[in-house]
C-alpha positions in Angstrom: 96.1 -104.0 83.4 97.6 -101.1 81.5 99.1 -101.9 78.0 102.7 -102.9 78.5 103.8 -101.1 75.4 102.6 -97.7 76.7 104.6 -97.3 79.9 108.0 -98.1 81.2 108.4 -100.0 84.5 109.1 -96.6 86.2 105.9 -95.1 84.8 103.9 -98.1 85.8 105.1 -97.7 89.4 104.1 -94.0 89.3 100.7 -94.9 88.0 100.2 -97.5 90.7 101.2 -95.0 93.4 98.9 -92.3 92.0 96.1 -94.8 91.6 96.3 -95.8 95.2 94.7 -92.4 96.0 91.5 -93.7 94.5 91.0 -96.8 96.6 90.0 -95.1 99.8 86.5 -95.4 101.2 85.7 -91.8 100.3 86.2 -92.5 96.6 85.1 -96.2 96.3 81.5 -96.3 95.3 81.5 -92.7 94.1 80.4 -93.7 90.7 77.5 -95.8 92.1 76.4 -93.1 94.4 76.3 -90.5 91.6 74.6 -92.9 89.3 71.8 -93.7 91.7 71.4 -90.0 92.6 71.2 -89.1 88.9 68.7 -91.8 88.1 66.6 -91.0 91.1 66.5 -87.3 90.2 65.8 -87.8 86.5 62.2 -87.1 85.4 60.9 -90.2 83.8 59.0 -90.1 80.5 55.4 -91.3 80.8 53.6 -92.9 77.9 50.0 -94.1 78.0 49.0 -96.8 75.5 45.3 -97.2 74.6 43.2 -99.3 72.2 40.9 -102.2 72.0 41.5 -105.7 73.2 44.1 -107.6 71.2 45.5 -104.5 69.5 49.1 -105.5 70.2 49.9 -102.8 72.7 52.6 -104.8 74.5 54.3 -105.8 71.3 54.4 -102.2 70.3 56.1 -101.2 73.5 58.8 -103.8 73.1 59.4 -102.8 69.4 59.8 -99.1 70.2 62.2 -99.6 73.1 64.0 -102.5 71.4 63.8 -104.6 74.6 61.3 -106.7 76.5 59.9 -104.1 78.8 56.3 -105.4 78.5 56.9 -109.0 79.3 54.0 -111.3 80.0 53.0 -110.9 83.6 55.5 -108.2 84.4 53.1 -105.3 84.6 52.1 -103.9 88.0 48.5 -102.7 88.5 48.4 -99.0 89.3 44.6 -98.8 89.2 41.9 -101.2 88.1 42.2 -101.6 84.4 45.7 -100.0 84.0 49.1 -101.6 84.4 52.5 -100.1 84.7 55.5 -101.4 82.8 58.7 -99.6 83.9 62.4 -99.6 84.2 64.8 -97.1 85.7 64.0 -94.5 83.0 60.5 -94.7 81.7 56.9 -95.4 82.8 54.6 -97.2 80.3 50.9 -97.3 81.3 49.0 -100.0 79.5 45.2 -99.7 79.6 42.9 -102.6 79.5 41.4 -103.0 76.0 37.8 -101.9 75.6 35.2 -104.3 74.4 32.2 -103.6 72.3 29.0 -102.4 73.8 28.0 -98.9 74.8 28.2 -99.5 78.5 31.7 -101.1 78.3 33.0 -98.4 76.0 31.7 -95.7 78.4 33.5 -97.4 81.2 36.7 -97.4 79.1 36.4 -93.6 78.5 35.7 -92.9 82.2 38.7 -95.0 83.2 41.1 -93.2 80.9 40.2 -89.7 81.6 39.9 -90.3 85.3 43.4 -91.7 85.2 44.7 -88.7 83.2 43.1 -86.2 85.6 44.7 -88.0 88.6 48.2 -87.6 87.0 47.7 -84.0 86.2 46.6 -83.2 89.8 49.6 -85.2 91.2 52.1 -83.2 89.2 53.2 -86.2 87.1 51.3 -85.7 83.8 51.2 -88.2 81.0 53.5 -86.9 78.3 52.4 -88.8 75.2 49.6 -91.2 74.2 49.9 -94.0 71.7 46.4 -95.0 70.5 46.4 -98.5 68.9 44.0 -99.7 66.3 44.3 -103.2 64.9 44.1 -103.2 61.1 42.8 -106.8 60.9 39.9 -105.7 63.1 38.9 -103.6 60.1 36.9 -101.0 61.9 37.2 -97.7 63.8 34.5 -97.3 66.4 33.0 -94.3 68.0 34.9 -94.9 71.1 38.2 -94.6 69.2 37.1 -91.3 67.7 35.7 -89.9 71.0 38.8 -90.7 73.0 41.2 -89.4 70.3 39.3 -86.1 70.0 39.1 -85.6 73.7 42.8 -86.2 74.2 43.6 -83.7 71.4 41.3 -81.1 72.9 43.4 -81.5 76.1 46.5 -80.6 74.1 48.1 -84.0 74.6 50.3 -85.4 71.8 48.4 -88.4 70.4 50.0 -90.8 67.9 47.5 -93.2 66.2 49.3 -96.5 65.6 47.7 -99.0 63.2 49.0 -102.4 64.5 49.4 -105.8 63.0 50.0 -104.4 59.5 51.6 -107.7 58.5 48.2 -109.4 58.9 46.2 -107.1 56.6 46.3 -105.5 53.2 47.6 -102.0 52.4 44.1 -101.1 51.3 42.6 -102.0 54.7 45.2 -99.9 56.4 44.7 -96.9 54.2 40.9 -97.1 54.6 41.2 -97.0 58.4 43.7 -94.2 58.3 41.4 -92.1 56.0 38.6 -92.6 58.5 40.7 -91.3 61.4 41.9 -88.4 59.4 38.4 -87.4 58.4 36.8 -87.8 61.8 39.5 -86.4 64.1 42.0 -83.5 64.2 44.9 -86.0 64.1 47.4 -85.0 61.4 48.9 -87.5 58.9 52.4 -87.1 60.5 51.0 -88.5 63.8 49.8 -91.7 62.1 52.0 -94.8 62.2 51.9 -98.5 61.5 53.5 -101.4 63.3 54.1 -105.1 62.8 55.6 -107.9 64.9 57.7 -108.9 61.9 60.9 -106.8 62.3 61.9 -107.5 58.7 59.0 -105.6 57.2 59.9 -102.0 56.4 56.9 -99.6 56.8 56.8 -96.0 55.4 55.9 -94.7 58.9 56.8 -97.4 61.3 58.5 -97.9 64.7 61.5 -95.7 64.0 59.3 -92.8 63.0 57.0 -93.3 66.1 60.1 -93.3 68.3 61.4 -90.0 66.8 57.9 -88.4 66.8 57.6 -89.3 70.5 61.1 -88.1 71.4 60.5 -84.8 69.7 57.3 -84.1 71.6 58.5 -84.9 75.1 59.4 -82.1 77.5 63.1 -81.4 77.4 63.5 -82.7 81.0 62.2 -86.1 80.0 63.9 -86.7 76.7 67.0 -88.0 78.3 65.2 -90.7 80.2 63.2 -91.7 77.0 66.3 -91.9 74.8 68.1 -93.8 77.5 65.3 -96.4 77.8 65.0 -96.9 74.0 67.9 -98.9 72.6 68.0 -97.2 69.2 69.1 -94.0 67.5 72.7 -94.7 68.4 74.3 -91.9 66.3 72.1 -89.2 67.8 72.5 -90.5 71.3 76.3 -90.6 70.9 76.4 -87.1 69.5 74.3 -85.8 72.5 76.7 -87.5 74.9 79.6 -85.8 73.1 77.9 -82.4 73.6 77.6 -83.2 77.3 81.2 -84.2 77.5 82.2 -80.9 76.0 80.3 -79.1 78.8 82.1 -81.2 81.5 85.4 -80.5 79.7 84.8 -76.7 80.0 84.0 -77.1 83.7 87.3 -79.1 84.2 89.2 -76.3 82.4 87.7 -73.8 84.9 88.6 -76.0 87.8 92.2 -75.9 86.6 92.1 -72.1 86.3 93.5 -72.3 89.8 96.1 -75.0 89.2 95.6 -78.3 91.0 98.6 -79.6 92.8 99.5 -83.0 91.3 99.3 -84.9 94.6 95.7 -83.5 94.8 94.6 -84.4 91.3 91.9 -86.6 92.8 89.9 -83.3 92.8 88.9 -84.2 89.3 87.3 -87.4 90.4 83.9 -86.1 91.6 83.4 -84.2 88.3 84.4 -87.2 86.2 82.3 -89.6 88.2 79.2 -87.4 87.7 80.0 -87.2 84.0 80.4 -91.0 83.6 77.2 -91.5 85.6 75.2 -89.4 83.1 76.8 -91.2 80.2 75.8 -94.6 81.7 72.2 -93.4 82.2 71.9 -92.1 78.6 73.0 -95.5 77.3 71.1 -97.4 80.1 74.1 -99.5 80.7 72.7 -101.3 83.7 69.6 -102.5 81.9 71.9 -104.4 79.6 73.9 -106.1 82.3 72.4 -105.7 85.7 75.0 -107.8 87.3 77.6 -105.3 86.5 76.5 -103.0 89.3 79.3 -103.7 91.8 81.9 -104.7 89.2 81.3 -101.5 87.2 81.6 -99.4 90.3 84.9 -100.8 91.2 86.2 -100.9 87.6 85.2 -97.3 86.8 86.5 -95.9 90.1 90.0 -97.4 89.7 90.0 -96.8 85.9 89.4 -93.1 86.4 92.4 -93.0 88.7 94.5 -94.9 86.3 93.4 -92.7 83.4 94.3 -89.5 85.2 97.7 -90.9 86.3 98.5 -92.1 82.8 97.5 -89.0 81.0 99.3 -86.8 83.5 102.5 -88.7 82.8 102.2 -88.0 79.1 100.7 -84.6 79.2 102.7 -83.2 82.1 106.3 -84.5 81.9 108.0 -85.0 85.3 104.7 -85.4 87.2 106.1 -88.3 89.1 109.1 -86.5 90.4 108.0 -82.9 90.6 105.7 -83.0 93.7 105.3 -79.3 93.6 103.9 -79.5 90.0 100.3 -78.5 89.2 97.7 -79.4 86.7 96.5 -76.4 84.7 93.2 -75.9 83.0 94.3 -77.4 79.7 95.5 -80.6 81.2 92.4 -81.0 83.5 90.2 -80.4 80.4 92.1 -82.9 78.3 91.9 -85.7 81.0 88.2 -85.1 81.4 87.6 -85.1 77.7 89.6 -88.3 77.0 87.9 -90.1 79.9 84.4 -89.2 78.7 85.0 -90.0 75.0 86.4 -93.4 75.9 83.5 -94.3 78.2 81.0 -93.1 75.6 82.6 -95.4 73.0 82.4 -98.3 75.5 78.8 -97.8 76.4 77.8 -97.5 72.7 79.7 -100.7 71.8 78.1 -102.5 74.7 74.6 -101.6 73.7 75.2 -102.3 70.0 76.7 -105.7 70.7 73.8 -106.6 73.0 71.4 -105.9 70.1 73.3 -107.6 67.3 74.4 -110.6 69.3 78.1 -109.9 69.2 80.3 -109.9 72.3 81.7 -106.8 73.9 83.2 -107.3 77.3 83.0 -104.1 79.2 85.1 -105.4 82.1 87.9 -106.4 79.7 87.7 -103.1 77.9 88.0 -101.1 81.1 90.9 -103.2 82.3 93.0 -103.3 79.1 91.9 -100.6 76.5 90.2 -97.8 78.3 93.3 -96.0 79.5 95.0 -96.2 76.0 91.9 -94.8 74.3 91.3 -92.1 76.9 95.0 -91.0 76.7 94.9 -90.9 72.9 91.7 -88.8 73.0 93.2 -86.5 75.7 96.4 -86.0 73.7 94.4 -85.2 70.6 92.3 -82.7 72.5 95.4 -81.0 73.9 97.0 -80.8 70.4 93.8 -79.4 69.0 92.9 -82.3 66.7 
């Protein structure tokens, strides 16, 4: 419930009355509907992972996305020799590893380029390729060179990832990197190393591979990639803040024709869409899938409570002056506060899931969300 220290009994009654507008069937589930529509319409980033057998491709996927996307047995065959690991936001295509022998290596090349051509024709092109070479294997074969050069000639971004660095010497790694640099057109800034030991810091490791990939994706697919990868918290939060600013401007325009207080629920569709986009960018439902229905109910009622609470503070007399109206400044402030508080909650939820601490989203929405949203809204209105 709302913090007892924030509101008088009279104000609580007004909030409850106002909040009742948000419990109808036309509003209930609005968040969930918008969330599903946004996810369905969001172009997914597509990454193809190549390399020899035992090169640690699945381990690399899980390291980059900071989650167990490529679990044993979780891939779905999409064509013979290629499996798809996916979640709501990203498609990871994992090729079978090639084996030594001219015929087997030719089969591998035919498989890869046939698959690439199919995706181009279907209008769903592969965005980025990660080519894995095991350092302990201590060799770069002609197949590696041929495939990398052909991919580069197609204009595809190719990152060469030297895997299992913790099982080999620095000299071995450097020797293999030099061979790739001398025999292909790959630049040094597209070469990375990985290790299954997360405690080992590498000069160009997982963090750098993530950033390199993100920066080479089409703009339309960066959102899905960043949402799927549970890392880069500060940048993700800043991008969400920019998005909130755009929604705030829209709310201000909505209030250019003042909204009658009894019809303030007109802000709900805009705010539901904003919160849906925030949830996608933080991939909230991948952290706690069971929250689906609970989150729908909590966010729907919380938005109503937030609007009611902030109106009481930003628009004195709202409970008694039925003819009052919300102007653009108040509409913008309510939207801004709601977005900022939800961005904070989603970031805390993801960070706590990664570091093993506990952040109860349900509890936050019940007890602290309104207070934070109202403080942010009042700061916005006062120009802080």
